[in-house]
N, C-alpha and C positions, 0 to 999 in steps of 0.2 A: 504494499500500499504506499503510495507516494503522499508525503505530507506537503501541504501548501506552505509557501513562504519563501523568503530569500534564501538562496543557497550560497554557501561559502566553502571554499577548498582549504583544507588544513592538512598538515603532515602530523601523523601520530607515530610515536615510538612505542614499539612493543618489545619488552624484554622477557625472554623465557630461556632458561638454561644458560648456555654460553653465547647466545645471540641476541642482538638488538636489531629490529627490523623497522625501517622508516617507510611508512606507506602513506599515500595521499588518499584522503577520504573526504566526503562531502557532509557538511553540517547544514541543518535547516533552522532558520529563525522563523518560528511560527508567528503569523500576524496577531493572534490572540494573546501571545505572551512573548513579546520581543526582548525581554530581559535576559533570556538565556537560549542559546542555540542547543539543538538536540540532534541525535542520530536517528535515522530510520532503522527499522529492524534488520534490513538487508545489510546495512553497514555494520551493525553490531555483530551479526553472524560472520561477516567477513573478518572482523578483528579477532573473533574467537578462533576462526580457522587459521589465521596467521599465527596466533599464539600456539595452537596445537602443532602446526607444522614446524614452528621454531623449536618446540620441545622435542620433537622427533629428529631435528637436524636435517630437514628436507631442504637443503640449500638450493637445489635446482628450481624448485617451485618458488621458494622465497625470493630468489633473484629475479624471477619473472614479475613479481608483484610489487617489489620495492628494493630499497638499498639495504644490504645486509652488513652488519658490523659484528665482529667476533670479540668477545671479552677476553682479555689476556690478564694473566697474573702480574702483580707488581714485583 
């Protein structure tokens, strides 16, 4: 279901395991409450999928949807 309102593009960072993935997502500012932008359900599911794939270390898929950074020890 598509929400009505102004759409904004933002980059989200998802950290899981040894990886941080930067993905571009869309936020919606609903006209009835413009004080806070929100995510559509499809975007939330996509972010959860990125988190699950990062936990499994699925680098090929992660590189297709965003920028992947690997955490290193100090």
